[in-house]
VEXGUSE-986323 format. One record per atom (N, C-alpha, C): residue in one letter; x, y, z. Coordinates in steps of 0.1 Angstrom, whole numbers, padded with zeros to 4 digits, always signed. Layout:
REM residues N
aXYZ
...
END
This chain:
REM residues 137
x+1596+0457+0107
x+1586+0456+0118
x+1587+0441+0123
x+1588+0440+0137
x+1589+0427+0142
x+1575+0420+0141
x+1576+0407+0140
x+1563+0399+0138
x+1553+0401+0149
x+1559+0404+0162
x+1550+0406+0173
x+1542+0419+0172
x+1547+0428+0164
x+1540+0441+0162
x+1528+0439+0153
x+1529+0429+0144
x+1518+0426+0135
x+1508+0417+0141
x+1513+0408+0150
x+1505+0398+0157
x+1507+0400+0172
x+1499+0408+0179
x+1500+0411+0193
x+1501+0398+0202
x+1494+0388+0198
x+1494+0375+0206
x+1508+0370+0208
x+1516+0372+0197
x+1530+0367+0199
x+1537+0374+0210
x+1535+0387+0211
x+1542+0395+0222
x+1537+0391+0235
x+1524+0389+0236
x+1518+0385+0249
x+1523+0371+0253
x+1523+0362+0244
x+1528+0348+0247
x+1543+0348+0250
x+1551+0356+0243
x+1565+0357+0246
x+1567+0362+0261
x+1558+0372+0265
x+1559+0377+0278
x+1556+0366+0288
x+1546+0358+0286
x+1543+0347+0295
x+1555+0338+0296
x+1560+0334+0285
x+1572+0325+0284
x+1584+0331+0292
x+1586+0344+0291
x+1597+0350+0299
x+1594+0350+0314
x+1582+0352+0317
x+1578+0350+0331
x+1580+0336+0336
x+1575+0326+0328
x+1576+0312+0332
x+1591+0308+0333
x+1600+0314+0325
x+1614+0311+0326
x+1621+0319+0337
x+1613+0329+0343
x+1618+0338+0353
x+1631+0345+0348
x+1630+0350+0336
x+1641+0356+0329
x+1639+0372+0329
x+1645+0379+0338
x+1643+0393+0340
x+1648+0401+0327
x+1659+0397+0322
x+1664+0404+0310
x+1655+0402+0298
x+1650+0390+0296
x+1640+0387+0285
x+1627+0395+0287
x+1622+0396+0300
x+1611+0404+0303
x+1613+0418+0300
x+1624+0424+0304
x+1628+0438+0301
x+1627+0441+0286
x+1633+0431+0278
x+1633+0433+0264
x+1619+0433+0257
x+1609+0428+0265
x+1596+0427+0259
x+1587+0438+0264
x+1592+0447+0273
x+1584+0458+0279
x+1587+0471+0272
x+1577+0480+0271
x+1580+0494+0267
x+1587+0501+0279
x+1594+0512+0276
x+1600+0520+0286
x+1590+0524+0297
x+1578+0528+0292
x+1568+0533+0301
x+1558+0522+0305
x+1562+0509+0305
x+1554+0498+0309
x+1547+0500+0322
x+1534+0496+0322
x+1525+0497+0334
x+1520+0483+0338
x+1521+0480+0351
x+1515+0468+0356
x+1504+0472+0365
x+1492+0465+0363
x+1480+0469+0371
x+1474+0456+0377
x+1473+0456+0390
x+1467+0444+0396
x+1452+0445+0398
x+1445+0435+0403
x+1431+0435+0404
x+1425+0446+0412
x+1433+0451+0422
x+1428+0462+0430
x+1430+0476+0424
x+1436+0476+0411
x+1439+0488+0405
x+1452+0495+0408
x+1460+0488+0416
x+1473+0493+0420
x+1482+0492+0408
x+1489+0503+0405
x+1497+0505+0393
x+1512+0506+0397
x+1520+0500+0389
x+1534+0501+0390
x+1539+0505+0376
x+1546+0516+0375
x+1550+0521+0362
x+1565+0522+0360
x+1570+0519+0349
x+1583+0519+0343
x+1590+0505+0343
x+1597+0503+0332
x+1604+0491+0330
x+1613+0488+0342
x+1621+0497+0347
x+1630+0495+0358
x+1623+0491+0371
x+1612+0497+0374
x+1605+0493+0386
x+1599+0479+0385
x+1594+0476+0373
x+1589+0463+0371
x+1599+0452+0371
x+1611+0455+0366
x+1622+0445+0366
x+1625+0442+0381
x+1626+0452+0389
x+1629+0449+0404
x+1617+0442+0410
x+1605+0445+0407
x+1593+0438+0413
x+1593+0424+0409
x+1595+0421+0396
x+1595+0407+0391
x+1606+0399+0398
x+1618+0405+0399
x+1629+0398+0406
x+1626+0395+0420
x+1620+0404+0427
x+1616+0402+0441
x+1605+0390+0442
x+1596+0391+0432
x+1585+0381+0432
x+1591+0367+0429
x+1600+0366+0420
x+1606+0353+0417
x+1614+0348+0428
x+1619+0356+0437
x+1626+0351+0449
x+1616+0345+0459
x+1604+0352+0460
x+1594+0347+0469
x+1587+0334+0464
x+1586+0334+0450
x+1579+0322+0444
x+1588+0317+0432
x+1599+0310+0435
x+1609+0307+0425
x+1604+0297+0414
x+1593+0290+0417
x+1587+0281+0407
x+1574+0286+0401
x+1572+0299+0402
x+1560+0305+0396
x+1558+0301+0382
x+1545+0298+0378
x+1542+0295+0364
x+1528+0299+0361
x+1527+0305+0349
x+1514+0308+0343
x+1510+0298+0333
x+1498+0293+0334
x+1493+0284+0324
x+1481+0290+0317
x+1482+0292+0304
x+1472+0299+0296
x+1464+0288+0289
x+1451+0289+0291
x+1442+0279+0285
x+1434+0285+0273
x+1432+0298+0273
x+1424+0305+0262
x+1431+0318+0260
x+1430+0322+0247
x+1435+0335+0243
x+1426+0343+0233
x+1423+0355+0236
x+1415+0363+0228
x+1422+0376+0224
x+1420+0380+0211
x+1427+0392+0206
x+1417+0401+0200
x+1419+0414+0204
x+1410+0425+0198
x+1420+0437+0195
x+1424+0438+0183
x+1433+0449+0179
x+1446+0447+0186
x+1451+0456+0194
x+1463+0455+0201
x+1462+0450+0216
x+1450+0445+0219
x+1448+0440+0233
x+1446+0424+0232
x+1453+0418+0241
x+1453+0403+0242
x+1448+0399+0256
x+1438+0391+0257
x+1433+0386+0269
x+1436+0371+0270
x+1442+0367+0281
x+1446+0354+0284
x+1439+0348+0296
x+1433+0337+0295
x+1426+0330+0306
x+1434+0318+0310
x+1435+0315+0323
x+1442+0304+0328
x+1443+0304+0343
x+1455+0299+0347
x+1457+0299+0362
x+1472+0301+0364
x+1475+0305+0376
x+1489+0306+0380
x+1491+0297+0392
x+1503+0292+0394
x+1506+0284+0405
x+1521+0285+0408
x+1524+0281+0421
x+1538+0281+0425
x+1539+0277+0440
x+1551+0279+0445
x+1553+0276+0459
x+1560+0288+0466
x+1554+0292+0477
x+1560+0303+0484
x+1572+0298+0491
x+1584+0304+0489
x+1596+0300+0495
x+1598+0305+0509
x+1600+0296+0518
x+1603+0301+0532
x+1617+0296+0536
x+1625+0305+0539
x+1639+0302+0543
x+1646+0295+0531
x+1643+0299+0519
x+1649+0293+0507
x+1644+0279+0504
x+1634+0274+0511
x+1629+0261+0509
x+1615+0261+0502
x+1613+0252+0493
x+1600+0250+0487
x+1593+0238+0493
x+1584+0241+0502
x+1577+0230+0509
x+1563+0228+0502
x+1560+0215+0501
x+1547+0212+0495
x+1535+0219+0502
x+1535+0222+0515
x+1525+0228+0522
x+1523+0243+0518
x+1533+0248+0511
x+1533+0262+0506
x+1530+0264+0491
x+1525+0253+0485
x+1520+0254+0471
x+1507+0261+0471
x+1504+0268+0460
x+1492+0275+0458
x+1488+0275+0443
x+1476+0277+0440
x+1471+0278+0426
x+1459+0287+0426
x+1457+0295+0416
x+1445+0304+0415
x+1442+0307+0400
x+1429+0308+0397
x+1425+0312+0383
x+1429+0326+0381
x+1433+0329+0369
x+1437+0343+0365
x+1433+0347+0352
x+1430+0360+0350
x+1428+0367+0337
x+1439+0377+0335
x+1447+0376+0325
x+1457+0385+0321
x+1453+0393+0309
x+1457+0406+0309
x+1453+0415+0298
x+1466+0422+0294
x+1470+0421+0281
x+1482+0428+0276
x+1478+0438+0266
x+1483+0450+0267
x+1481+0460+0257
x+1495+0461+0250
x+1495+0458+0237
x+1507+0457+0229
x+1509+0470+0221
x+1521+0476+0221
x+1525+0487+0213
x+1538+0484+0206
x+1538+0485+0193
x+1550+0482+0185
x+1557+0469+0189
x+1549+0459+0191
x+1555+0446+0194
x+1559+0444+0208
x+1557+0454+0217
x+1561+0452+0231
x+1550+0454+0240
x+1551+0449+0252
x+1540+0450+0262
x+1541+0463+0269
x+1530+0471+0266
x+1530+0485+0272
x+1522+0484+0285
x+1513+0475+0286
x+1505+0474+0299
x+1502+0459+0301
x+1504+0455+0314
x+1501+0441+0318
x+1491+0442+0330
x+1479+0437+0328
x+1470+0437+0339
x+1467+0423+0343
x+1465+0421+0356
x+1463+0408+0362
x+1451+0408+0371
x+1442+0399+0369
x+1430+0398+0377
x+1428+0383+0382
x+1432+0381+0394
x+1431+0368+0400
x+1433+0370+0415
x+1428+0360+0422
x+1429+0361+0437
x+1443+0359+0441
x+1448+0368+0449
x+1461+0366+0456
x+1459+0360+0469
x+1447+0357+0473
x+1445+0351+0486
x+1453+0339+0490
x+1454+0329+0481
x+1462+0317+0485
x+1477+0321+0488
x+1483+0329+0480
x+1496+0333+0483
x+1497+0342+0495
x+1488+0352+0496
x+1488+0361+0507
x+1486+0354+0520
x+1477+0344+0520
x+1475+0335+0532
x+1488+0329+0537
x+1496+0323+0527
x+1508+0316+0530
x+1519+0326+0536
x+1519+0338+0529
x+1529+0348+0534
x+1526+0353+0548
x+1513+0355+0551
x+1508+0359+0564
x+1511+0349+0575
x+1509+0336+0571
x+1512+0325+0580
x+1526+0324+0584
x+1535+0327+0575
x+1550+0326+0578
x+1555+0338+0584
x+1548+0349+0583
x+1553+0361+0590
x+1549+0362+0605
x+1539+0354+0608
x+1533+0354+0622
x+1542+0347+0631
END
């Protein structure tokens, strides 16, 4: 049994590190086949393959995306992480200081057999959404 199966926090922290390294293959290896992503509005994206494509697209839009975890709470196979996310919205392949954003976030991971079965995010997308809208206009 992998250590992350016995200690769900390890799986959640490894998932954060894979995101921070923007490593799609590493992320895929940490997801269950039936992985589910849920955003603050309750929008769901299901399956490892769909999530790999979504993360790849996100990393192109925000190539310096980073999650910073300040606090971690574990209850059984559920891990809650508190912190913030920040990055720079890329326009025409450039990272301009005016396109930097930061927002507080709560992440929730449901771990199954040492893998992330469900990843929920609750944080305001307004800073990033505002930048995207500004550059589409």
